[in-house]
N, C-alpha and C positions, 0 to 999 in steps of 0.2 A: 602523506606517504605516497610515493609513486613507486610502482613496480614495473619493470621493463623485461621483456622476453630477451632470451640470451642470444637470439639470432632472428633475422627478418623471416616472417611467415611462422614463427614458432608460437604456439599457444601454450597456455599452462593454466593450472587451477590453484585456487588459494582458500584459505579459510581463516576466520578471525575468531579469537576467544575473548570474551568479554570479562575482565576481572577489575572492574570499577570504572573504566572507560569504555564508552560504547562506540564500536567502529561502524561505519556507514559507507557504503559504496557510493561514491560521487562521480566517478569517471570511469567509462570503459571504451576502450579502443579495440575492435577486433584485429586479430592478427592477419596480415597480408603480406604478400611477397615483397611489397615495396617499403615496407616499415615494420618496426617492432610494434607490438601490442603494449598499450599503455593503459593502466587502471589507476584510479585515485581513490583513496579511502579517507574520510573526514572523521576524525576522533573528537567526541564531545564529551565533556564531564568537568568535574572540578578536582577530583582526587582519585589516584589509582593507577593501573597499568593495563595495557592491552597488547596481546601478543598476536603478531601477524605473521602467518607462515605462508610461503609462497614458492613453488617451484624447487622444493627441497631444502629452502632456506627459511629462517624465521627472523623476526624482530620484535623486540619487546619495548614498548613505549611506556614510560613513567612519567606522571605529572602530578604536581600538587599545588594547590591554591589555597593561601591562607585566608579564610573567610572572616572578615572583620565584623564583629557584632557591634551595631550602633548603640550609643548611649540611651538608656531607658529613661533617664531623668536629666532635666536641664535647669540651669539656674538663670533667673531673670537678669542677672547682672547688678542687682541693687540689693544690699543686705537688709534694706527695710521692707522689701517686698514680701508678701506672704508665699512666693515661691522660693525663698531663700531657705536653706542651702540649694535645694534642687527639687524638681517636681516633673512629672510626665508632661511632655511638650503639649499633648492634647489638653491637659488641665489648664496650662498656662493660657492657651488660646481661649478656652472657655471662660476662664476668669476675666480676661480682657473684654470679652463680649459682654459678660454679665455686668461688668462695671460700667460699660458705655451705654447699654441699653437696660436701665434699671427698672423700668416699668413697661407696662403694656402700651403699645402705640395704636392710634385709631387709623383705620382704612376707611375711606368715605368714597361713595358713588353719588354723583350729582350732576345735574345740568346747569350750565351757565349760559344766560341768553344775554347777548350784547345789545345794547340799545344805543350805539353810536352811529353816526353817518360817515360816509367815505368808505374806501377800501381797506384801510389799515386796522387790523385786528387789535383790540384793546388789551389783550391778554398775552403776557409774556410767559411762554411755556418753559423757557429755561430758568425761570426765577421760582421763588417760593410763594406760596399763598398764606398770609398770615391771618390767624383767627384772633380779632381782638375782643370777641364776646365769650367765647367758651374757653377760658384761660385755665392753666394748670398752676394752681397755687399762686395766682396773680400773674403768671408769666404768659404772654402770648404763645400760642401754638403755632407751628410752621408745618406746612405741608407742601409736598412737591407732586407733581404729575407723574403718575406710574404709566398711564395708558389714557388715550382719549381720541375722540373723533370730532370733527369740526364740519358742520353743515354750512358751506359758505354762502349759500343763497338765502338761508333763514338765520344766518349768524348764531347758530346755536352749538355749543360745546356739549359733550357727553364725557365726563372725565372720571377717572379713578384716582384718587388721592391717597398718599400714604404720608404719615406724620413723621417729621424728622425728631429724634430724640437727642438731647445734649449729652456729652460724655460724662460731665460731672453732676447732672442733674439740675445745673442752673443755666438758664438760657441767656446768653448774652444779648444786650440791646442791639437791634438793627434798625438802621435808618430806613424808614419806608420811602420808597421812590414814589414820585408823584404819579397820580392816575393818568392814563391816557385819554380819559373821558373829558367832555368839555365841562362838566360839572363835577362837584365833589360826591354826587350820588353814585352808589354802586350800580352796575347794569341791572335792570329789572326792579331795583328798590323803589323807583319813583312810582311804581304802580301797586307796591305792596307785595311784589312777587317773592316768594321764599322758595329757594331751591329744594326740590322734592315735593313740593305742594303745587302740582301742575293746575290745580283748580283755580289758581290765582294768576295763571299766565294771561296776559292781554290777548284777546282773540281778535280775529279779523273782523267780527262783528262790531267791534268798537268804532271801526271806520265807517261801516254802514254799507259797504259794497262787497258782494261776493262774486268772484268770477267762477262760472260753472264749467264751461267747456269752450273749445274751439270747434266750429263746425268742419266737416270734412273738407280737406284741401285736394283739389285734383292735381294731377301731374300738369306741368306747364313748361313754356319755353323760357330760357334764362333772360332776365331783364325785361320781360313783358309784365304787364299789369296782373296782379294776383288778386282774386276775389276771396278775400279772408274775413270771416265773420265769427263772433264769439257771443255767448249768452252770458248775461249777468243778472244779478238780483240785488236791487237797491233799496235800503229802507226809506230813503227819500231823495229827492232831485239834488244833485250836486255835480259840479264841474271838478274833474281831477284828471291827472296824467296816467296813461298806461305806457309801459315800455315794452317793446318788442325786439327780438333778435332771432337769428337763425343759427342752428347748430348741426353737427354731423351725427350727434347721439341723441337717444330719446330723453336722457336725463337733463339735458342742456348744459353739460360741463365743457363740451368742445365747440365753442362758438366759432362761427366762421364769418360772422359780420359784427359790426359794432351794434350797441344798443341804441334804439331810437325812440324817443319819447313823443307821444301824440296826446293832444288834449281831447278828452271825451266828455260829453254832457250826458251824465247818467240820470235817467228818468226813474221815478219811483216805481218799484214792482220788477217784473222779470221781462228782460227784452233782449233782442239780438242787435248787436252793433257792428257796423262794417269799420275795418281798420283802414284809414284812407291813405292813398299814396304808396302802397306797399307793391313791391315788385318781387319776381322770382329771383332768387339769390344765385350766387356762383354754384355750379353743379354739385359740390360737396355739401352744400346745405340741404338737409333732408327733413329737419323739423322746425316748426315755428313755436316760439315760447313768448307769452305774454304775462306780465305781472303789473301789479299797481305800484306806483311810484311811492304812494304814501303808506303802503302796506304791503311789504314784499312777500309776506306769507301767503298772499293771494296770487297763486303762480299756477298757469295751466300751459299744457302742451298739445301740439296738434298730432294728427296721424302722420305716418311716413309718406312722403311724396318725392317725386322726381323733378328736379329743375334741370332741363334738358338743353345743352347748348348745341345749336345746330348752325354749321357754316356752310354756305353756299360757295363752293370753291370756283367753279368756271362752268361755262356752256361749251359743249363739243362744237366744233366747226360746222356751220350751216353752209350748204353748198349753193351755187348760183347757177342759173336762175331758178326760182320758185314759181310755180303756176299761180296766177291769181284766183282769189276765191276757191282755194283748195287747202289741203292739209299739207304741211311742210314735210318733205320726204328727203332722207329718212327722218323718223320721228325724232324730235328734240330730246337730247340727253344732256344731263348736267351732273356734275360730282359734287358730293356733299360729305362732310365729316361730323359726326354725332358723338358727343360725350355726355355722360351722366345718366343714360337710361334709353327708354324707349317712348316715342311720342308719335301720334298721327296728327298732322297739321296740314292746312291748305297752302298751296304754292301759287302764286299769281304771276300771270305772264302778259306781256303786251309787246306788240309789234310797233316800232316808231319809224316815221320817215326821215329824210334827211334834215328836216327842220325839227326834230325831236317831238313831233306830234304823234299821239297815239292813233293808229289807224285800225288796230284790231286788239282784243284782248279777251282774257279768260282765266280760269284757275282749275286746279286739279288737286285732290288730296293724296298725300304720301305718307306711308308708314316708315318712320325713321328709327334705327336703333344703333346702338354704340359701334363705332368704327367708321371706315370710310367706303362709300358705295357710290354706284351710278344709278340715277333715276330717270325715267323716260316718260315724257307727256305722250298720251295717246291721241290728243287732238289739238294741235296749234294751227289755226285756220288763218290763212292769208286773206287780205281784203280784196275787194274787186278793184281792178285798175292796175296800172304799172307804176312801179316805184324803183327808185335807185338809192343806193346807200342806206338801205334798211338795217335796222338792229332789232334784236330780241332781247327784252329785260325780263328778269325774273325776281321775285322778292317775296317777303312775308305779307304784304298788304298791296292793295290795288295801286297801281301806279309807281310803286317802289322800284328802285334800280339797284337792287343788291349784287347781281351779276349781270354782265352786259356781253352779248355775243360778238362776233365779227360782223361786218357789214355784208350784205348781200342784196341782190336785186330780185324784183318781182315783175315778171311780164310773160307773155304767151310764148312758149317755146317755139322757135322758128319765126315769130312774128316780128315785127318792128316795135321798139320801145316808143312809149308814149313821150 
């Protein structure tokens, strides 16, 4: 219902009387010289009248809605059903459920340990697990996985199972699919393991080697040799492989390198062994993980460390001539970009003559941190004597040429060249 003023700028009052319908003001437009005032009233209810009076006039609204009462009882549509001729719908639903699930079902919590090799799991979580031992009146029981977790490293499942019940109480025969395992034995049964009886779980002691820990690993530069050692305890001397890889997380789930197998000669007793041929990984690698190839339960992880990538970009221009047996002026500056953390290392320099022979050399330690910055040598000494077409080389080891400067000359200013 819209009420309009009789003239521009004219205001008015109104009132509403509830007689079954409830009037609520929904729209109000104040009177103004440029337009009439507009009000709106929304009327809600099912049956009745509402009298609206406004500005000397009134209007009665009448409305009736026929409320349909739903059927209280229903027929199942089958005159042989116990719901014939009719029954409340909730009762029919309850009868159907009662007929389908006519006995209590089992809910089981159990661990499952896989004893297969390779990366593929032998358990199909979309299928059913069939119990051929604990039967119901001679019929195999079927279970489905309601919830579960899988430890990929140790290949161990922790499952909640719920029994499936047949509708008519008789379970149809199901063709059992072939196992994914290399033998007909169920996982873990070859060693007498019974789910729920963890006392029978084969332990790492059966292999005879226990990995205790990885010694502390210091921060290092990407692709350089890492000094990594670990402690183990062996019941007897034997030769076996360990596998190692790097990850960005402490749990070892986010690997940043492939796994590498290394043969280790384990001696009887407790000893420390160095992992040979290992280098610092890409800068995203923060943890080292080691496990026994023959017993993956033996799994150890290192402390967190930084593998820092340092790039020597270029050497700033060196002016000519430079004085012999003196310090290059201005001091030699080079640009560097660092990724993955902070690290203090030594940078080596050498001056080479036109024949690429080293005529002067030295080194200096610098602290590098993430980002691009300039570093300056405080003492780069020129050799005695005069030289033409010299270059300055810098690198991470003595004699390396990671970055090379422009050519410059060395002789006494104002004197003649040798």
